[in-house]
C-alpha positions as CSV (number, residue, x, y, z in Angstrom):
1,X,-11.8,23.4,-32.6
2,X,-9.2,24.7,-30.1
3,X,-6.0,23.7,-28.4
4,X,-4.6,24.8,-25.1
5,X,-0.9,24.1,-24.9
6,X,0.7,24.2,-21.5
7,X,4.5,24.2,-21.6
8,X,6.4,24.2,-18.3
9,X,9.5,23.5,-16.3
10,X,8.9,21.4,-13.3
11,X,10.1,21.6,-9.8
12,X,9.6,18.8,-7.2
13,X,6.1,17.4,-7.2
14,X,4.4,16.4,-3.9
15,X,1.3,14.6,-2.9
16,X,-0.8,17.8,-3.1
17,X,0.3,18.3,-6.7
18,X,-0.6,14.8,-7.7
19,X,-4.0,15.0,-6.0
20,X,-4.9,18.4,-7.6
21,X,-3.5,17.2,-11.0
22,X,-5.8,14.2,-10.8
23,X,-8.9,16.3,-10.0
24,X,-8.1,18.7,-12.9
25,X,-7.6,15.8,-15.3
26,X,-10.9,14.1,-14.3
27,X,-12.7,17.5,-14.5
28,X,-11.4,18.2,-18.0
29,X,-12.4,14.7,-19.3
30,X,-15.9,15.2,-17.9
31,X,-16.6,18.5,-19.8
32,X,-18.6,18.1,-22.9
33,X,-16.3,19.3,-25.7
34,X,-13.1,17.9,-24.4
35,X,-11.5,15.9,-27.2
36,X,-8.3,14.5,-25.6
37,X,-4.7,15.4,-24.8
38,X,-1.1,14.7,-25.6
39,X,2.0,15.2,-23.5
40,X,5.6,15.8,-24.7
41,X,9.0,16.3,-23.1
42,X,12.0,17.9,-24.7
43,X,15.0,16.0,-23.3
44,X,17.4,18.8,-24.3
45,X,15.6,21.5,-22.3
46,X,13.7,19.4,-19.8
47,X,10.5,21.3,-20.7
48,X,7.2,19.4,-20.7
49,X,4.2,20.3,-22.8
50,X,0.6,19.2,-22.5
51,X,-1.7,19.8,-25.5
52,X,-5.5,19.7,-24.7
53,X,-8.0,19.6,-27.5
54,X,-11.5,21.2,-27.2
55,X,-14.5,21.6,-29.5
56,X,-15.1,25.2,-28.3
57,X,-13.7,28.0,-26.2
58,X,-16.7,27.7,-24.0
59,X,-15.7,24.1,-23.1
60,X,-12.1,25.2,-22.4
61,X,-13.3,28.0,-20.2
62,X,-15.3,25.6,-18.1
63,X,-12.0,24.0,-17.1
64,X,-10.2,27.4,-16.7
65,X,-12.9,28.6,-14.4
66,X,-13.2,25.4,-12.3
67,X,-12.1,25.9,-8.7
68,X,-9.5,23.1,-8.9
69,X,-7.8,24.8,-11.8
70,X,-7.9,28.1,-10.1
71,X,-6.2,26.5,-7.0
72,X,-3.5,25.1,-9.2
73,X,-2.9,28.5,-10.8
74,X,-2.5,30.1,-7.4
75,X,-0.1,27.4,-6.2
76,X,1.8,26.8,-9.4
77,X,5.1,28.3,-8.2
78,X,5.4,25.5,-5.7
79,X,5.6,22.9,-8.5
80,X,6.7,24.8,-11.6
81,X,9.8,26.8,-12.4
82,X,8.0,28.6,-15.2
83,X,5.2,28.1,-17.7
84,X,3.7,29.4,-20.9
85,X,0.2,28.7,-22.2
86,X,-0.9,29.0,-25.8
87,X,-4.5,28.9,-26.8
88,X,-5.0,28.4,-30.6
89,X,-7.7,27.7,-33.1
90,X,-7.2,24.6,-35.1
91,X,-7.6,25.4,-38.8
92,X,-6.9,21.9,-40.1
93,X,-5.8,18.5,-38.9
94,X,-4.8,15.5,-41.0
95,X,-2.7,12.4,-41.0
96,X,-2.5,8.9,-42.5
97,X,-4.6,7.3,-39.8
98,X,-1.6,5.3,-38.6
99,X,-1.7,6.7,-35.0
100,X,-4.5,7.5,-32.6
101,X,-5.0,11.2,-32.2
102,X,-7.7,13.3,-30.5
103,X,-8.5,15.1,-33.8
104,X,-8.4,12.0,-36.0
105,X,-12.1,12.1,-36.9
106,X,-11.7,15.8,-37.8
107,X,-9.0,14.7,-40.3
108,X,-11.4,12.2,-41.8
109,X,-14.0,14.9,-42.3
110,X,-11.6,17.5,-43.6
């Protein structure tokens, strides 16, 4: 299991951003091995963070290599004032079951 965390500072979004973002989201959800995502905003810094969950690096790489994702990378400076990506392997996930989470069934197995 892997996560790809995309933390960024946003600029002004336009119609092109929203259209491309929608294509990337639909593409991600269509890839076998996509588990889900969460989004967070830090009100103190204004930074946003999206965490995507994947069964394998191969599944994640399908999104990374997709033409829409490549277009977004090439144009990111139009919409973002900076970003950082962290790809990590999930060692363990657990909780009390009180909230929905993309890795909830992993916690039940673990």
